[in-house]
VEXLO-89851 format. One record per residue (C-alpha): residue in three letters; x, y, z. Coordinates in steps of 0.001 Angstrom, whole numbers, plus 524288, in hexadecimal, padded with zeros to 5 digits. Example, Ala and Ser with C-alpha at 12.3 -4.5 7.8 and 13.67 -1.06 7.14 Angstrom:
// VEXLO-89851
<residuo:ALA | c1:8300C | c2:7EE6C | c3:81E78>
<residuo:SER | c1:83566 | c2:7FBDC | c3:81BE4>
// end
This chain:
// VEXLO-89851
<residuo:MET | c1:8075B | c2:7960D | c3:84BAF>
<residuo:ARG | c1:80855 | c2:7A2B7 | c3:85165>
<residuo:ALA | c1:7FC75 | c2:7A811 | c3:8588D>
<residuo:ALA | c1:7F71B | c2:7B428 | c3:84FCB>
<residuo:ARG | c1:7F77B | c2:7C122 | c3:855D6>
<residuo:ARG | c1:7F5C4 | c2:7CD72 | c3:850EC>
<residuo:THR | c1:7FBDB | c2:7DA06 | c3:8554C>
<residuo:THR | c1:7F958 | c2:7E59D | c3:84D33>
<residuo:THR | c1:800F6 | c2:7F18F | c3:84E67>
<residuo:VAL | c1:7FBF4 | c2:7FE58 | c3:848D6>
<residuo:VAL | c1:8079A | c2:804CD | c3:846B2>
<residuo:THR | c1:80775 | c2:81519 | c3:848C6>
<residuo:LEU | c1:81279 | c2:81B11 | c3:8421F>
<residuo:ALA | c1:817D4 | c2:827DA | c3:842DC>
<residuo:LEU | c1:81D1D | c2:82738 | c3:83642>
<residuo:ALA | c1:81973 | c2:83013 | c3:82B45>
<residuo:ALA | c1:812EA | c2:82904 | c3:81FBC>
<residuo:SER | c1:81B90 | c2:82D2C | c3:8166E>
<residuo:PHE | c1:8271C | c2:82347 | c3:81281>
<residuo:GLY | c1:830FA | c2:82DCF | c3:812DD>
<residuo:LEU | c1:83B41 | c2:828A4 | c3:81C19>
<residuo:ALA | c1:8451D | c2:824AF | c3:814D7>
<residuo:GLY | c1:84F86 | c2:81FFE | c3:81F71>
<residuo:CYS | c1:84D03 | c2:8120F | c3:81FD2>
<residuo:SER | c1:85585 | c2:806C8 | c3:82217>
<residuo:SER | c1:8581C | c2:7FBE7 | c3:81809>
<residuo:GLY | c1:852E8 | c2:7EF6A | c3:81D98>
<residuo:THR | c1:85A9C | c2:7E23E | c3:8189B>
<residuo:GLU | c1:85A0D | c2:7DD6B | c3:80AC8>
<residuo:PRO | c1:84DC2 | c2:7D5E3 | c3:805D6>
<residuo:ALA | c1:84F12 | c2:7C6D1 | c3:808D5>
<residuo:GLU | c1:84F79 | c2:7BD8A | c3:7FDC7>
<residuo:ALA | c1:84054 | c2:7B82D | c3:7FC7F>
<residuo:GLY | c1:84005 | c2:7AB59 | c3:80510>
<residuo:SER | c1:84DC9 | c2:7ABBA | c3:808C6>
<residuo:GLU | c1:84A62 | c2:7AE6A | c3:817E7>
<residuo:ALA | c1:843F0 | c2:7A255 | c3:81DC2>
<residuo:PRO | c1:838D5 | c2:7A729 | c3:825C2>
<residuo:ALA | c1:83E36 | c2:7A9AA | c3:83402>
<residuo:ALA | c1:836D0 | c2:7A70E | c3:83FF3>
<residuo:ASP | c1:82C8A | c2:7B37F | c3:841B1>
<residuo:ASP | c1:82FBB | c2:7BA83 | c3:84E96>
<residuo:GLY | c1:82306 | c2:7C26A | c3:85324>
<residuo:PRO | c1:81710 | c2:7C798 | c3:84C25>
<residuo:LEU | c1:818DE | c2:7CA74 | c3:83D56>
<residuo:VAL | c1:818DE | c2:7D909 | c3:83C9E>
<residuo:VAL | c1:81193 | c2:7E00F | c3:831C1>
<residuo:TYR | c1:813FE | c2:7EDDD | c3:82D45>
<residuo:SER | c1:806F6 | c2:7F08E | c3:825C5>
<residuo:GLY | c1:803F0 | c2:7FC3D | c3:81E0B>
<residuo:ARG | c1:7F76E | c2:7F6D3 | c3:81ABB>
<residuo:SER | c1:7ED0F | c2:7FBD8 | c3:824DC>
<residuo:GLU | c1:7E8E8 | c2:7F3C0 | c3:83146>
<residuo:ASP | c1:7DAA0 | c2:7F4DE | c3:82D9F>
<residuo:LEU | c1:7DDBB | c2:7ED80 | c3:82049>
<residuo:VAL | c1:7E69D | c2:7E382 | c3:82431>
<residuo:ALA | c1:7E50B | c2:7DECE | c3:8331B>
<residuo:PRO | c1:7DB0E | c2:7D5B0 | c3:82E9F>
<residuo:LEU | c1:7E4EB | c2:7CF78 | c3:824CA>
<residuo:PHE | c1:7EF5F | c2:7CDCA | c3:82E7D>
<residuo:GLU | c1:7E5C9 | c2:7C80C | c3:83930>
<residuo:MET | c1:7E311 | c2:7BD4F | c3:82C89>
<residuo:PHE | c1:7F1C2 | c2:7BB33 | c3:82B7B>
<residuo:GLU | c1:7F403 | c2:7B965 | c3:83AD2>
<residuo:GLN | c1:7E6C3 | c2:7B0AF | c3:83AAB>
<residuo:GLU | c1:7EB49 | c2:7A865 | c3:82F71>
<residuo:THR | c1:7FAC7 | c2:7A8B1 | c3:83293>
<residuo:GLY | c1:7FB25 | c2:7A8FA | c3:840FE>
<residuo:ILE | c1:806C9 | c2:7B39E | c3:83EE5>
<residuo:GLU | c1:805FB | c2:7BE90 | c3:848F9>
<residuo:THR | c1:806DB | c2:7CD10 | c3:8417A>
<residuo:GLU | c1:80AD9 | c2:7DABC | c3:84729>
<residuo:VAL | c1:80564 | c2:7E371 | c3:83C4D>
<residuo:ARG | c1:8094F | c2:7F1CA | c3:83D47>
<residuo:TYR | c1:800D3 | c2:7FB94 | c3:83644>
<residuo:ALA | c1:8037C | c2:80755 | c3:83047>
<residuo:SER | c1:80374 | c2:80DC5 | c3:821EA>
<residuo:SER | c1:80BB1 | c2:80693 | c3:817AD>
<residuo:ALA | c1:814A4 | c2:813BA | c3:816E0>
<residuo:GLU | c1:816F1 | c2:813A2 | c3:8263E>
<residuo:GLN | c1:8194C | c2:8067A | c3:82510>
<residuo:ALA | c1:822FF | c2:80728 | c3:81B2F>
<residuo:GLN | c1:82943 | c2:812B9 | c3:82174>
<residuo:LEU | c1:829F0 | c2:80C04 | c3:82F44>
<residuo:LEU | c1:83107 | c2:80088 | c3:828B0>
<residuo:LEU | c1:83BA7 | c2:80917 | c3:8235B>
<residuo:THR | c1:83C80 | c2:80F55 | c3:82F41>
<residuo:GLU | c1:83DA3 | c2:801B2 | c3:83791>
<residuo:GLY | c1:84785 | c2:7FB3A | c3:82D6D>
<residuo:GLU | c1:84C1E | c2:7EEE9 | c3:831A1>
<residuo:ASN | c1:848D3 | c2:7F148 | c3:83EDC>
<residuo:SER | c1:839FF | c2:7F000 | c3:83AEE>
<residuo:PRO | c1:831A8 | c2:7E66C | c3:84130>
<residuo:GLY | c1:82781 | c2:7E3AD | c3:836AC>
<residuo:HIS | c1:82775 | c2:7D7D3 | c3:82F1B>
<residuo:VAL | c1:81D7E | c2:7DA69 | c3:824A2>
<residuo:PHE | c1:81A90 | c2:7E73B | c3:81D69>
<residuo:LEU | c1:80CB5 | c2:7E722 | c3:8171E>
<residuo:SER | c1:80B0F | c2:7F471 | c3:80E55>
<residuo:GLN | c1:7FF4E | c2:7FAE3 | c3:8088C>
<residuo:GLU | c1:805D6 | c2:7FDB3 | c3:7FC8A>
<residuo:ALA | c1:81471 | c2:7FA5F | c3:7F4E3>
<residuo:GLY | c1:81BFD | c2:80754 | c3:7F72B>
<residuo:ALA | c1:81C8B | c2:80505 | c3:8069F>
<residuo:LEU | c1:8212A | c2:7F78C | c3:803A4>
<residuo:GLY | c1:82C69 | c2:7FC6E | c3:7F9EA>
<residuo:LEU | c1:83076 | c2:80582 | c3:803FC>
<residuo:VAL | c1:8329C | c2:7FB09 | c3:80DBD>
<residuo:SER | c1:83931 | c2:7F207 | c3:802F2>
<residuo:GLU | c1:842C5 | c2:7FCCF | c3:7FEC1>
<residuo:ALA | c1:8474E | c2:7FE12 | c3:80C3F>
<residuo:GLY | c1:84A51 | c2:7EEF2 | c3:80DAD>
<residuo:HIS | c1:83FEB | c2:7EC32 | c3:81725>
<residuo:LEU | c1:8387D | c2:7E0FA | c3:80EE7>
<residuo:VAL | c1:83E7C | c2:7D363 | c3:80B8D>
<residuo:ALA | c1:83B43 | c2:7CC87 | c3:80042>
<residuo:LEU | c1:82E43 | c2:7C39E | c3:7FED3>
<residuo:PRO | c1:82E22 | c2:7B78F | c3:7F992>
<residuo:GLU | c1:82B5E | c2:7B51D | c3:7EBBA>
<residuo:GLU | c1:81FEC | c2:7ACE1 | c3:7EE9D>
<residuo:THR | c1:81AD2 | c2:7B838 | c3:7F690>
<residuo:LEU | c1:81D51 | c2:7C27D | c3:7EB3E>
<residuo:GLY | c1:818C6 | c2:7B9C3 | c3:7DFB3>
<residuo:GLN | c1:80968 | c2:7B9DF | c3:7E4D9>
<residuo:VAL | c1:80909 | c2:7C8C7 | c3:7E13D>
<residuo:PRO | c1:80B4C | c2:7CF0C | c3:7D312>
<residuo:GLU | c1:817E0 | c2:7D5A0 | c3:7D34A>
<residuo:ALA | c1:812A1 | c2:7E2DD | c3:7D20E>
<residuo:TYR | c1:80E68 | c2:7E207 | c3:7E06E>
<residuo:THR | c1:81989 | c2:7DC54 | c3:7E53F>
<residuo:SER | c1:82820 | c2:7E370 | c3:7E7F0>
<residuo:ASP | c1:83364 | c2:7E211 | c3:7DE67>
<residuo:ASP | c1:83B64 | c2:7DBEA | c3:7E958>
<residuo:GLY | c1:831AD | c2:7D2C0 | c3:7EFBB>
<residuo:THR | c1:83155 | c2:7D9DD | c3:7FCA0>
<residuo:TRP | c1:82387 | c2:7DD62 | c3:7FBFF>
<residuo:VAL | c1:816DC | c2:7D736 | c3:7F661>
<residuo:GLY | c1:80A91 | c2:7DCE8 | c3:7F269>
<residuo:VAL | c1:7FDF3 | c2:7DA9D | c3:7F9C5>
<residuo:THR | c1:7F3F7 | c2:7E130 | c3:7F33C>
<residuo:GLY | c1:7F165 | c2:7EAC9 | c3:7E821>
<residuo:ARG | c1:7EC60 | c2:7F8BC | c3:7EA23>
<residuo:ALA | c1:7E991 | c2:801FF | c3:7E060>
<residuo:ARG | c1:7E96F | c2:81050 | c3:7E029>
<residuo:VAL | c1:7DC23 | c2:8176A | c3:7DCC1>
<residuo:VAL | c1:7D6AB | c2:82511 | c3:7DC2D>
<residuo:ILE | c1:7C9FC | c2:826C7 | c3:7E3DE>
<residuo:TYR | c1:7C01A | c2:830BE | c3:7E13C>
<residuo:ASP | c1:7B3EE | c2:83801 | c3:7E613>
<residuo:SER | c1:7A9E1 | c2:83207 | c3:7DCF7>
<residuo:GLU | c1:7A092 | c2:83DAB | c3:7E020>
<residuo:ARG | c1:7A9C9 | c2:846D4 | c3:7DA96>
<residuo:VAL | c1:7B131 | c2:83F97 | c3:7D1A1>
<residuo:GLU | c1:7AEE2 | c2:8370B | c3:7C63D>
<residuo:GLU | c1:7B584 | c2:82A5F | c3:7C584>
<residuo:ALA | c1:7BA23 | c2:82E13 | c3:7B839>
<residuo:ASP | c1:7C05B | c2:83A93 | c3:7BCB3>
<residuo:ALA | c1:7C655 | c2:834D6 | c3:7C878>
<residuo:PRO | c1:7D669 | c2:83447 | c3:7C55A>
<residuo:GLU | c1:7DCE9 | c2:827B6 | c3:7C25C>
<residuo:THR | c1:7EA2A | c2:82C63 | c3:7BFB7>
<residuo:ALA | c1:7F3CE | c2:8339A | c3:7C77F>
<residuo:GLU | c1:7F4F6 | c2:83FF2 | c3:7BEF2>
<residuo:GLN | c1:7E591 | c2:83FEF | c3:7C094>
<residuo:ILE | c1:7E588 | c2:83F91 | c3:7CEAA>
<residuo:VAL | c1:7EDE8 | c2:84C9D | c3:7CF17>
<residuo:ASP | c1:7E454 | c2:85493 | c3:7C465>
<residuo:PRO | c1:7E21D | c2:8611E | c3:7C9A4>
<residuo:GLN | c1:7D390 | c2:85E07 | c3:7C989>
<residuo:TRP | c1:7D5FB | c2:854E7 | c3:7D584>
<residuo:ALA | c1:7DC31 | c2:860B3 | c3:7DCFD>
<residuo:GLY | c1:7D902 | c2:85EF4 | c3:7ECE2>
<residuo:LYS | c1:7D02D | c2:85243 | c3:7E8AE>
<residuo:VAL | c1:7DB5F | c2:8483D | c3:7E8E6>
<residuo:ALA | c1:7DD9E | c2:83F8D | c3:7F651>
<residuo:VAL | c1:7EB77 | c2:838C0 | c3:7F920>
<residuo:ALA | c1:7F108 | c2:831B7 | c3:804AD>
<residuo:PRO | c1:8002C | c2:8367B | c3:8033D>
<residuo:GLY | c1:80567 | c2:82E4B | c3:80EDB>
<residuo:ASN | c1:7FCC9 | c2:82199 | c3:80A77>
<residuo:ALA | c1:8065A | c2:8178A | c3:804E3>
<residuo:SER | c1:7FDF2 | c2:81485 | c3:7F854>
<residuo:PHE | c1:7FEFA | c2:8230F | c3:7F5BB>
<residuo:LEU | c1:80C97 | c2:823B0 | c3:7F6EA>
<residuo:SER | c1:80DF0 | c2:8173E | c3:7EDB7>
<residuo:PHE | c1:80557 | c2:81C9B | c3:7E39A>
<residuo:VAL | c1:80EE6 | c2:82A8F | c3:7E2EC>
<residuo:THR | c1:81AE7 | c2:82047 | c3:7E225>
<residuo:ALA | c1:81438 | c2:818F9 | c3:7D887>
<residuo:MET | c1:8127C | c2:8256B | c3:7CFB5>
<residuo:ARG | c1:8207C | c2:828B5 | c3:7D3B1>
<residuo:LEU | c1:82563 | c2:81C18 | c3:7CD02>
<residuo:THR | c1:81C8C | c2:81CC3 | c3:7BFFB>
<residuo:GLU | c1:81C42 | c2:82B86 | c3:7BEC1>
<residuo:GLY | c1:82860 | c2:82FE8 | c3:7C3BF>
<residuo:GLU | c1:82CA3 | c2:83935 | c3:7CEB2>
<residuo:GLU | c1:82A28 | c2:845D0 | c3:7C7F8>
<residuo:ALA | c1:81C41 | c2:842A4 | c3:7C3AD>
<residuo:THR | c1:819B3 | c2:83CED | c3:7D180>
<residuo:ALA | c1:81DA3 | c2:849AB | c3:7D7DA>
<residuo:GLN | c1:815C0 | c2:851C1 | c3:7CD7A>
<residuo:TRP | c1:80A55 | c2:84918 | c3:7D135>
<residuo:LEU | c1:80A7C | c2:84B84 | c3:7DF71>
<residuo:GLU | c1:80CED | c2:85925 | c3:7DE81>
<residuo:ALA | c1:80002 | c2:85A54 | c3:7D4CE>
<residuo:LEU | c1:7F9AC | c2:85243 | c3:7E079>
<residuo:ALA | c1:7FDE4 | c2:85B77 | c3:7E9F8>
<residuo:ALA | c1:7F9F5 | c2:86705 | c3:7E32A>
<residuo:ASN | c1:7EB48 | c2:86123 | c3:7E187>
<residuo:ASP | c1:7EA6C | c2:8625D | c3:7EF0A>
<residuo:VAL | c1:7EABA | c2:854D6 | c3:7F1C8>
<residuo:GLN | c1:7E37E | c2:85005 | c3:7FCE1>
<residuo:THR | c1:7EAC1 | c2:84734 | c3:806C3>
<residuo:TYR | c1:7E5EF | c2:83B5E | c3:80F18>
<residuo:ASP | c1:7EC09 | c2:8320B | c3:8187C>
<residuo:GLY | c1:7E787 | c2:8263F | c3:810F3>
<residuo:ASN | c1:7DF38 | c2:8203B | c3:807E1>
<residuo:ASP | c1:7D3A9 | c2:81DF7 | c3:81028>
<residuo:ASP | c1:7D3A8 | c2:82BFF | c3:812D3>
<residuo:ILE | c1:7D35A | c2:82F7B | c3:804DA>
<residuo:LEU | c1:7C91E | c2:8262C | c3:8013A>
<residuo:GLU | c1:7BFA5 | c2:82B15 | c3:80CAC>
<residuo:ALA | c1:7C358 | c2:83968 | c3:8071D>
<residuo:VAL | c1:7BE1C | c2:8353D | c3:7F99D>
<residuo:ASN | c1:7B37B | c2:82D97 | c3:7FE89>
<residuo:SER | c1:7AE6A | c2:83988 | c3:80675>
<residuo:GLY | c1:7B07F | c2:84437 | c3:7FAE2>
<residuo:GLU | c1:7BBA0 | c2:84AAA | c3:802DF>
<residuo:VAL | c1:7C580 | c2:84951 | c3:7F67F>
<residuo:GLU | c1:7C19C | c2:844E5 | c3:7E878>
<residuo:LEU | c1:7CD8D | c2:83BAF | c3:7E6D4>
<residuo:GLY | c1:7D70C | c2:8324F | c3:7ED6B>
<residuo:LEU | c1:7E1B3 | c2:82979 | c3:7EA56>
<residuo:VAL | c1:7E050 | c2:81CC0 | c3:7F287>
<residuo:ASN | c1:7E1E2 | c2:80DAF | c3:7F120>
<residuo:HIS | c1:7D72F | c2:80713 | c3:7EA3C>
<residuo:TYR | c1:7D27E | c2:7FE78 | c3:7F54F>
<residuo:TYR | c1:7CD7F | c2:8095E | c3:7FE63>
<residuo:TRP | c1:7C3C5 | c2:80CEC | c3:7F5DA>
<residuo:TYR | c1:7BE4B | c2:7FF10 | c3:7F42B>
<residuo:ALA | c1:7C081 | c2:7FC36 | c3:8037B>
<residuo:ALA | c1:7B6DB | c2:80887 | c3:805CA>
<residuo:ALA | c1:7AD1D | c2:80533 | c3:7FA55>
<residuo:ALA | c1:7AD54 | c2:7F768 | c3:80207>
<residuo:GLU | c1:7A945 | c2:7FCFC | c3:80D1E>
<residuo:GLN | c1:7A195 | c2:807BD | c3:80A88>
<residuo:GLY | c1:79B11 | c2:80230 | c3:7FD40>
<residuo:GLU | c1:7A057 | c2:807A5 | c3:7EFE7>
<residuo:ASP | c1:7946C | c2:81044 | c3:7EE36>
<residuo:ALA | c1:7971C | c2:81656 | c3:7FA45>
<residuo:MET | c1:7A464 | c2:81BA7 | c3:7F5FE>
<residuo:ARG | c1:7A4FE | c2:829BC | c3:7F0AE>
<residuo:ALA | c1:7B2C1 | c2:82693 | c3:7EDA2>
<residuo:GLY | c1:7B5C8 | c2:81FAD | c3:7DFC0>
<residuo:LEU | c1:7C172 | c2:8185B | c3:7DCB1>
<residuo:LYS | c1:7C9D2 | c2:81971 | c3:7D0E4>
<residuo:PHE | c1:7D613 | c2:8116F | c3:7CDB5>
<residuo:GLY | c1:7E15B | c2:816AE | c3:7C620>
<residuo:ALA | c1:7E25D | c2:81722 | c3:7B7A6>
<residuo:PRO | c1:7EB7D | c2:80B8D | c3:7B209>
<residuo:GLY | c1:7F977 | c2:80DEE | c3:7B2FB>
<residuo:ASP | c1:7F858 | c2:81A7F | c3:7BAAE>
<residuo:VAL | c1:7FEC2 | c2:81BF0 | c3:7C7D5>
<residuo:ALA | c1:7F094 | c2:81F69 | c3:7CE34>
<residuo:GLY | c1:7EE20 | c2:80FFE | c3:7CB86>
<residuo:LEU | c1:7F9FB | c2:80BB6 | c3:7D3DE>
<residuo:VAL | c1:7F7DD | c2:7FE83 | c3:7D93B>
<residuo:ASN | c1:7FFB7 | c2:7FBCD | c3:7E6F1>
<residuo:ALA | c1:8021B | c2:7F0A6 | c3:7EE2A>
<residuo:THR | c1:800F7 | c2:7EDF4 | c3:7FCD5>
<residuo:GLY | c1:80B6A | c2:7E588 | c3:7FFA2>
<residuo:VAL | c1:81381 | c2:7DE4A | c3:809F4>
<residuo:GLY | c1:821BC | c2:7DC0A | c3:80D2E>
<residuo:ILE | c1:82999 | c2:7D4BF | c3:817ED>
<residuo:LEU | c1:831D9 | c2:7DCB9 | c3:81FB9>
<residuo:THR | c1:840D8 | c2:7DADE | c3:82342>
<residuo:ALA | c1:83CC4 | c2:7D766 | c3:82F73>
<residuo:GLY | c1:832F3 | c2:7CC07 | c3:82B31>
<residuo:GLU | c1:83C0C | c2:7C602 | c3:823B5>
<residuo:GLY | c1:83BC6 | c2:7B72C | c3:8251D>
<residuo:ARG | c1:83012 | c2:7B83D | c3:82D47>
<residuo:ALA | c1:82581 | c2:7ADF4 | c3:82879>
<residuo:ASP | c1:81A5E | c2:7B58E | c3:82DC5>
<residuo:ALA | c1:81DB6 | c2:7C14F | c3:82593>
<residuo:GLN | c1:81D04 | c2:7B988 | c3:81841>
<residuo:GLU | c1:81060 | c2:7B32D | c3:81E8C>
<residuo:LEU | c1:80A40 | c2:7C0DE | c3:81F04>
<residuo:VAL | c1:80FFA | c2:7C453 | c3:81058>
<residuo:ASP | c1:80968 | c2:7B84C | c3:80C5B>
<residuo:TYR | c1:7FD0D | c2:7B97E | c3:812D5>
<residuo:LEU | c1:7FAE3 | c2:7C7EC | c3:80C6B>
<residuo:LEU | c1:7FC17 | c2:7C0A9 | c3:7FFFC>
<residuo:SER | c1:7F338 | c2:7B57A | c3:802AA>
<residuo:ASP | c1:7E510 | c2:7B4C3 | c3:7FDB0>
<residuo:PRO | c1:7DE84 | c2:7B88E | c3:80A98>
<residuo:ALA | c1:7E74E | c2:7C514 | c3:80B7E>
<residuo:GLN | c1:7E5AF | c2:7C968 | c3:7FE65>
<residuo:GLU | c1:7D63F | c2:7C7F2 | c3:7FF42>
<residuo:PHE | c1:7D691 | c2:7CF54 | c3:80B09>
<residuo:PHE | c1:7DC35 | c2:7DAE2 | c3:803E6>
<residuo:ALA | c1:7D3C9 | c2:7D8EF | c3:7F8C9>
<residuo:GLU | c1:7C6B8 | c2:7D6A9 | c3:7FEB9>
<residuo:GLU | c1:7C987 | c2:7E111 | c3:80B99>
<residuo:GLU | c1:7D0DB | c2:7EAB2 | c3:80582>
<residuo:PHE | c1:7CDD4 | c2:7E8F8 | c3:7F626>
<residuo:GLU | c1:7DD5F | c2:7E93C | c3:7F44A>
<residuo:TYR | c1:7E1EE | c2:7E0AF | c3:7E81C>
<residuo:PRO | c1:7E7FE | c2:7D44D | c3:7EC16>
<residuo:LEU | c1:7F4AE | c2:7D1CC | c3:7E585>
<residuo:VAL | c1:7F598 | c2:7C38F | c3:7E686>
<residuo:ALA | c1:7F119 | c2:7BCFE | c3:7DAE8>
<residuo:ASP | c1:7E249 | c2:7B670 | c3:7DA9E>
<residuo:VAL | c1:7DD93 | c2:7BD61 | c3:7E562>
<residuo:THR | c1:7D15B | c2:7C539 | c3:7E21E>
<residuo:GLY | c1:7D2C5 | c2:7D477 | c3:7E13B>
<residuo:PRO | c1:7C8D2 | c2:7DCBF | c3:7E942>
<residuo:GLU | c1:7BB09 | c2:7DD87 | c3:7E588>
<residuo:GLY | c1:7B64D | c2:7E91E | c3:7DD91>
<residuo:VAL | c1:7C46D | c2:7ED3D | c3:7DB0D>
<residuo:PRO | c1:7CA2C | c2:7EDAB | c3:7CE09>
<residuo:PRO | c1:7D4B8 | c2:7E224 | c3:7CC86>
<residuo:LEU | c1:7E228 | c2:7E547 | c3:7CE5B>
<residuo:ASP | c1:7E6BE | c2:7E132 | c3:7C0FF>
<residuo:SER | c1:7DD78 | c2:7EB5D | c3:7BB1F>
<residuo:LEU | c1:7E571 | c2:7F5A9 | c3:7C194>
<residuo:SER | c1:7F0D2 | c2:7FB7B | c3:7B9EB>
<residuo:GLY | c1:7F7B5 | c2:804FC | c3:7C157>
<residuo:PRO | c1:8064B | c2:80AFC | c3:7BFB7>
<residuo:ALA | c1:810BF | c2:80317 | c3:7BBBB>
<residuo:VAL | c1:81766 | c2:80384 | c3:7CA4E>
<residuo:ASP | c1:81EA6 | c2:7FA9D | c3:7D0B5>
<residuo:LEU | c1:819E9 | c2:7F9AB | c3:7DF95>
<residuo:SER | c1:8280C | c2:7F55A | c3:7E34A>
<residuo:ASP | c1:82BB2 | c2:803B6 | c3:7DFDB>
<residuo:LEU | c1:8220C | c2:80A4F | c3:7E8A4>
<residuo:GLY | c1:82B10 | c2:80A8F | c3:7F4A9>
<residuo:THR | c1:83050 | c2:818FA | c3:7F179>
<residuo:VAL | c1:823B7 | c2:81FAE | c3:7F80F>
<residuo:ASP | c1:82E1B | c2:8271B | c3:801B2>
<residuo:GLU | c1:83197 | c2:82EB4 | c3:7F515>
<residuo:THR | c1:823BD | c2:82FD1 | c3:7F132>
<residuo:ALA | c1:81F6D | c2:834E0 | c3:7FEE8>
<residuo:ALA | c1:82A52 | c2:83EDE | c3:7FD15>
<residuo:MET | c1:82426 | c2:8425C | c3:7EFB8>
<residuo:LEU | c1:81671 | c2:844F9 | c3:7F736>
<residuo:ASP | c1:81BE2 | c2:84CA3 | c3:800FB>
<residuo:ASP | c1:82457 | c2:854B4 | c3:7F6E5>
<residuo:ALA | c1:81744 | c2:85833 | c3:7F020>
<residuo:GLY | c1:81007 | c2:85C20 | c3:7FC4A>
<residuo:ILE | c1:806F7 | c2:85069 | c3:7FF4B>
<residuo:THR | c1:80AF8 | c2:84B1B | c3:80C8D>
<residuo:VAL | c1:80E63 | c2:83D49 | c3:80F59>
<residuo:GLY | c1:80A61 | c2:83908 | c3:81D7F>
// end
């Protein structure tokens, strides 16, 4: 067994957060699941992580301790990682891509840079949270929510639909993170469910309402919690993690899940796929399997309040069960067209990046 040695590389990218580059090379065709015999692994397992180092570094340490597999983890946002993989193409040194949401995985998969996963891996997660072509599998679920300043907004009055979010009464009071991958996926889901024209109109209404823009969900939560802005669009676990740290009674920000069937209640998935450079590497498959194991699924639920996607793993305490949520009917495999979404945001004057 190899000696575990963790080498973490924080990637500082000079790339725009937008997915906008279209000039990408097409990789090799996905292999048939199980058709390649595991090859002798050469060097550390290189992981492109769209999950933050603060969150998943402990998980990689657990993986290394349990398997003896050496990893080299490169951190950046999922949008940046997807863009980098498209740019690197077949020359990418990455073996595994761990993304914070499905859209970035779909983008990389459509370019041919992910290989098919074994059926036994895909079968551990409901079909709704895996790719149609079997090139990535969901790891955790995350719901879009509206957070509101509870000192100025009653819960009953807080928006629960996309249409309500752009109501003129909220002019100058709504915060979003245009370059965040989860927001891009949210708007992409709107394009799929409501159509291009309706989505363009929604974005124009959002811009006309003087939407407030921030870099990320943490910034939005802090802004609402401090009274800087009245409403914000984030993923559910940001609020629960802050409430666990500060105490729920100390939270000025309240949280409201989206209405059933509305895009405001989208449930997206974090996910993982094996890149073409990792095809045939047994350690790459071991990492994917580990992320679906009980210890990893419990880690995400207990430490980050995300929804485990493997059956029989207990969900996060105090959070509505995943099966109680009913977002829009969206195939997460179709969320890869985020570059078109980014262009629509730019057209509406909502800067991505």
